[in-house]
N, C-alpha and C positions, 0 to 999 in steps of 0.2 A: 504493500499500499504506500502511495506517495502521499506525503502530508505538507502543509505549509507551516513555516515558523520563522517569523520575523524576517521575511523577504526572501527566503530559501525554500526550494521544493526538494525534498529528500525523503529517504525510505523512513518509515516509522520508526524503525529500530534505531536510526541514527538521530532522531530528534531528542534534544535534551534541554531542560529547563532548570535553572538554579533553584536550591532548595530555599533560598531567600526570595523567591518571588513571591509577591504579595498575594497572589492567587493561591499558592500553597499555604502560606503562613495565615492569612486572614480570610481567605475566600473572597479576596478583594477584586471583583472583577464581574463581567456580564457574558452572556452567550447568546447565540441565535441558532436556529436550525432551520435550514432551507430545503425542502423537497425538490428533487430534481427527476423530470420525466423525459425520457429520450434525450438525455444529455442538456434538457434546457431547465434552468432553475425557474421554479414557479413563484411568481409574484414577488421577484427579487426587490423591486423598489419598496414594496410594503414591509418586506422583512428588513430591509436596511433602514427604513424609517423607524421600525420597532427597535432596532439595535441602537439607533441614535437616541431614541427616547431613554433607553436602558442606560445608555452612557451619560446622558444628561442627568439622569436620576442619581448617579453616584459621583457626578461632577468629574468625569474623566473625558479629556478631549478626544474625539474621534481621529484615529490615526490616518485614516483614508478618506478620500472623496467617494461618492457613489460610483463614479466611473472607475476609480482605482479598485474598489471592492469587487466590481463586476468583472474586471479584467483578471483579477487574482482568482476569483471563484471559477471563471470559465477555464482558466488554465489548469486549475486543480481537477475539474470535472474531466477535461480532456486526457489526463493523465491516469485516469481509472480504467479498469477492464470491463465495467458494467455500466448500463446506461441509465438505469433508475437508482437514484442515490439520495442520502440525506446528508447535506453538508453541515458540519458542526463548526461554528465560528466562536472563539473564545478570546476575549480582550481582558487582560489584567492590568493593574497600575504598575506593573513591572518589578524589577529587582532592587531591593534597597535594605538597608540594615532595619531590623525589626523595631518599628515604633509605630504607634496607632495613627499618628499624624501623617498626612499626605506628604510623601517625599517631594522634593523639589527637583526640577528638570530631570525626571527619570523617564525614559522612554517605556511606553506600554510594551507588554508581550502579546504578540498576535499569533494565534495558533488556529489552523483549520485542517480537518480531516473530512473525508468523504467515505461512508459506509454504504452497503447496499441497503436500498429502501425496503423494508419488509412490512407488508400490510396484512391484516386479517384475511384468511382464505376463505373459500365459499362455505365451507361446512361450519366454520366459527360464526360467520355472519348469519347463517340459516338457523343456528342453534342459540346464538346470543350468548352472554356472559353474565357472571354474577359480580356483585360489588357489596361493599360493606360501607357504613357511614362512620364519621369520626368528627370530633370537634376540630374545627379549624383554628389551631393554635399557632399559626405562623405569624410573621411579623406583619406590620401594616402597609407594606409596599410591594405587594404581590405582583403589581403590574410591571415591576422592574424584573427583567430576566436575569437575575443575579445568579452566579454559580455557587453561592452558599446555599445549598439546596438539602441540608441535613434535615429540616423539618419535613420536607417533601419526601425524602428517602424514608424516614421512619413512618410517615403516614402511608406511603405506598407499600411498605412491608407489612402493615396490618392486613392488607388485601392479600399479599402472597401467603401470609400465614393462615389465612382463611380459605386458601385454594381459589381465590377470586381475582379478577382482572384488574379492579380498581378501587380507590377508596374515594367516596363522595363526601365533600367537605361541607360542614354547617357551622355558620358563625352567628351567634345572637339569634338563633331560631330561624335563620335563612340560608338558603343554598348558596354557595359561592362557586366552586369548580370542583374538579377532581384533582388529585395528587399530581397527575400527570396529564390532565385533558381539561376540556370544557365539557359542562353537563347540560343537557336539553330535557325538558320533559314536554309530554302531550297531555293536555287537559281539556276534556269536552271537545276534541277535535281540533284544538288549537295548539300549535308549536310555541312553547314558551322558552325565553333564554334570560338568565339573569343579566342585568345591565352591566356594562363594563364600569369598573371602578378600581381604586387602588387595592382591592381585596381580591382581585382576580387578574390573570394574565390576559391580555387582549389577544385571542387566538385568531390566526389567519384563516383556519378552516372553519372557525365560529363565523367569521365574516362570510365565507363562501356558502355555507348553509343558509343563513338569512337572505342572502342575495338570491339564491335558487329558490327559497320559498317565495320571496316577492315575485319572481320572474315567472313562477309556475302557479301562481294563484293559491298558494298554501296559506291558509290563515295563521298568522303568527303574531307574537307580541315579545317586546322586550321589557321586562318589569320584574321586581323582586319575586322570589319564589319562597314561600314560607315552607319549613319543614313538613308541616301537615299536607300542604299540597303535592310536595315531592313523594310523600308516602302514600298518597291516594292517587297518584297519576297513573293515567291509562298506559303510558310508555315513558321510558327513560333511556337517553342515549348518552354515549360519550363521544366526542369528536377531538381529533387532532391530526396532525400530518400523517403520522403513521397508523393510527387507529381508524381513520377516515370517518365513517358513521357506523357506529357499532352499538347495537341495542344491548341494554342492561335488562335481563329478564328475571334476576332475583336480587332483592336489596335486603341485606341483613337476613337472609334465609327465608324471605318471604317473597311470593311471587309478584312481579310487576305486571298488572293487567292480567292477561291470560297465561303469563309465564312463557310466552314465545315472543320473538320479535313482531311488533304490531304493524299494521298496514302502513302507517306514515313513515316508520323507520325503513320499511322495505321500499317505499316509494322514493324516499329522500336518497337511500343508497343508490337506486336506479339513476336518480338525476344526477347524483355525484359521479357515478362511473362514466354516465354520458359526457359530463362536463370534462372529466379527464381526458376521455378520448378527443372531443373536439376542441378543447381550449388548452389543457395542459400539456397535450402532445402536438398541438398545432405548429 
């Protein structure tokens, strides 16, 4: 695998970062994940805007212009052996003596790698997955895509320990998101999404799903979702670049709706797959 590190393209085994990098010492950095279809990065401008927002959120200057990022990402994609990828981008505050205060005149560390894009297979989509719920005890800037993901790791592990695919997070009695996804519900025929806020990551796939709903006449709303509404929902989905649109059919051991992927989940997944073929691979 060829990776990118601070201006160089090199084999993964040769990539080295100092133990004094603030990403290693403090988790002081941000990341972004860009899906790639047929060697074409999907909605790269939107991903780079989200990266800029994360950098602004931690007061770290962007080391590259959008055109520079695009050129580096496209060269990294060209160096890979497969056409469908997920490009991981990480920017940290760089290497400096350990001190909580920002170092002065320290160049950031920029790392990128591209892994094969793995999405749910047809059998998993037809079957649906289970999820558990947990209190969202993360910090209050979840809209920043920070590399300090310990809270998400611990929450996601709760799902793994239960043999499930995701942990659905609740804060102050309302749905926020999943440990590594956005969450939608279907209530009385309407697709409902929690509104974007500092309590959740603004997902690119989240945007696509709402755009598809609007374009195809699917009733939808963006508003707060109370825990009681989540538990009474006819359908619950998770969405992300890698999960796409994946129905949650069991929540905390209890069936969601009929305990199988609902009609709107199946329809939206079909719309999403058509969108992949006609737009993402165009």
